[in-house]
N, C-alpha and C positions, 0 to 999 in steps of 0.2 A: 136017344141019339137024334132022331128026326126032329124032336122039339128043339134041341140045341142048334141044329142047322137052321131052323126057322128063325131062332133068336138072333143068330149071327147074320142071317140075311136081312133081318129087320134092322139090326144095328148098322149094317153096311149101307142100307138105304138111307137111314137117318144121317149118317156121315156124308153120304153123297149129296143129299139135299142141302145140308148145311154148307157144304163146300160151294155148291151152285149159288146159294144165297149170298155167301161172302164174296164170291167173285163178281156176282151181279152188282152187289152193293159197291164194291171197289170200282167197277166200271162206271156206275152212275156217279160216284163221288168224283172220279177223275174228270168225267165230262162236265160236272157241275162246278167243281172247285177250280179246275185248272184251265178253264176257258173263259174268254171274254169277247167283247165286240168292239168294232170301230165304226163310227158314223161321222160324216162330215160334209162340207160343202167346198166346191172348187171354184175359185174366181180368177179373173185375169189380174194383171198387175195392180189395177186400181182398187182391188179388194171389194168391188161392188158388182161387177158384171159377171154373171155366172157362165161357166164353161160347160157346154153341152157335149156329151159324147166322150169326155175324157175318162181314161181308165186308170184307176189308182191301184198300184201293185205294191205288195208288202213282201219282204223277205225276212224270215226269222234268222237272226245272226248266229244263233246257236245250231239250229238244225239245217239251215239253208232252204227250208221249205218256202215256196213262193205261193202267194194267194193274190187273186185279182178280183176286184169288184166289178159289178156290171157297169156299163158306161153311165156316166152321170146324166141325170134327167134334166128337164128344162130349167130347173132351179139350181142346177149344179150339184145336186145331192148325190151321195154315194153311201154304201153300207157294206161292211164285211162282218160276217157272223162266225161264231164258234172258232175263234182263233186261239191257238195254244198260248198260255201265259208266257210272256217273254219280252225281249227287246227286238224291235223291228226297224229296218231301214225301209225307205219307200221311194218310189219313182212314179212319174205320171207320164202316160202316153196320150198325145193329142194328135189332131190332124196336122198341126204345125210342127210337131216333132216331139222328142223326149226331154223330160226334165228330171234331173237328179235333185236330191235333197242333202243338205248338210246336217240335218237333224235326225234323231232317232225317236221312235215312239215306243212307250212301254204299254203293253197290254196286261191288265190285271185280271185276276180270277174273279168271275161273277160281276164284272163291271163293264160299263159301256164308255169307252173313251170317245170324246167328241172333239173334233178339230176343224178349223177353217184354214184352207190353203189358198195361196195365191201363186201364180206362175209368173216368173220374172225372166223374160228372154235376155240372153246376152246380146250385146251389140256385135256387129260382124267381126270386128277385130278380136274381141275377147273370145267369141265362140271358136274361131279358128285356132287361137293360141291354146285354149283349154283342151280342145280335142287333140291337138298335136302332142301334148304332154300325156294325156290319158292313154293314147295308143301305145305309149312306151312302157306301160305299167308291168309288162311281163319281164323286164330286165331283172337282174339278180337282186334279191331282197325286196322286190316290188317297188324299187325306186326309179325315178326318172330324172336324169341329169338335165338341168335347164341352164346352168351357168357356172361361172368360176369367180374366185376372189382375185381381184387385181392388186389391191394393197390393203393394209390394215392400219388404222390409227388408234394406238393404245390410249391416247388422251380422251378421245370421244367414244371409244369402244365401238367404232363403226368400221365396217368393211366395205370398200368400194367393190362392187360386183358388176360383172358384165353378163347380160342375159343372152345366152347362145340360141335359145329357141323357146317357144311357148310364152308363158307369162308367169311372173312372180307377184303374189298379191298379199295384202294384209290378211292375217289369220291363216295363211298357209302353214303347214307343218313341214319343216325342212331339215335336211341333214347336211352338215358341213364336214367334208371328209378329205383328208390329204395324207401325206406321209406321217406327219406328227399330229394331225388333227382328226377328231372324230366325235362330234356331238350333235344332239338334236335340239331344236327349239321351234317355238311358234314365231311367226313374223309379226312383230308388233309395231315396227317403225320402218318406213321406207322414205327415201328422199331422192330428188333429182332436180338439177338446176337451182339448188338452193331452197327448194320448197318441199314440203311433205306431200307425198303422193300415195295413192291407194294401190297402184300396180306398176310394174316395169315390164315392158315388152321386149321381144327378141331384138337385138341390135342396140339396146340401150344400156348405158352405164348408170348406176345409181348407188345410193348408200343404204346399207342394211345394218341395223343395230344388232350386234351379236352378243351372246352371253359369255363367250370365251374368246381367247385369242385365236385369230385365223391367219393363215399364211398365204402369200401370193401363190396362185395355182391350185389352191384347194377347190374341190368341186362343190357345187350347190345342187342338192337333189331334193325334189319334192316327194314327200311320202304321204301316208294316209292320215287324215285327221281323226277318224273315229274307229280305226282298227278294222274296218271292213272295206272291201273294194266298192267302186261306184256301181250303181244300178245299171247305168247305160254308159258305153264307151264314147258315144258321139252325142252328148247332150246339147240342146239348143238353149238351155237356160236352167234356172234354179227354181225348185218348188219350196216355198217358205211357209212355215206355220205362223199365221197371224193371230190365231186365237185357239185356245185348247183348254179342256177341262180335265184332261188326264195327265199322264206322266210324259212330258216332252223333254228329251235329253238333247241339249245343245252345248257342246263343248265341255261335257262333264265325264265323258268316257275316256279312260286312260288309254294311252297309245303304247303298244309294244315297240321294241326297237326294230323289229322286222315286220313291216306291214305293207300292204299294197297301196297303190296310189288312189287318192280319192278326188272328187271334184272340188272346185274352189268356190268360195263365197264371192258373190258379185261385189 
C-alpha cells in the first residue's frame, strides 16, 4: 500500500513537471513566434532633415493596445520592440503638434519591420477644416455631415454639391444619404470653376463624380477610410511612409458600412 502511494506520488510529480514544461514551452513559443519589432527614421517633409524628440505611437487595431517609442534621437531614429503580431495604425507627437497617418503597418512574427516617415503639415486652411470635421466624429454611425447635393446630372454622373463645413478631398470615403439614396464611395474626382481640384472647402460649390444617382438635398457625410478612428482629433498634418521593408497597408483595408471618421490625405 505504501509502495503504491509512492508510485502515485511519483507519477503525479512527473505529470506536474510535464505540464510545467508544456506551459513554459507554449509561453516561449508565443513570445517568439507571435511578436515582432519596428524600427525607423522620422524626417521633416523634405525627407532628409531628421526630427529630434518625436514620439511614434502605435495602436493595435484588434486589441486597442497602444505602444510608444522613446523620443527620436539626433538622427531621427526610433525603435519599438516585442510588439504583438497584427495590424497597427500610428501617429506622431512632436513639439509642433500631432500628426495622423492614412496608412497601417503590419507587424509580422519574428521579423523587424523598417520604415521611413516624413511629416507633412497642413496649411492653415486645411488644418482648420480637417479638425472641424474630426471633432464631429461622435455623431450617429461615426459620420460627419459636411455638405449636401444641389443637383444631379445623369449624363455626366456628377452631383453638384455644396460644402457646408470642413473640407471634402480626393481619396475621402463618403456616404451619400437621403430619402431614396444611401450609398458609399471613395472620392475620385472633384471639380470647381470648370477645373479639376483636389479639395472643396466650406462655402464652395463643386462637382463630385458619383457612382449612383443622387437627389437634391441628399446629405454628404465623411466616414472612415481604414475602419479605425483617427489617432488624434486635432492633427496638424499627416505622417507618411516614404520607404518601408515590411507590410505597409495603404488603401487595402476594406471599410464596413458603419465606421468612425478618419483623417484625410493632404
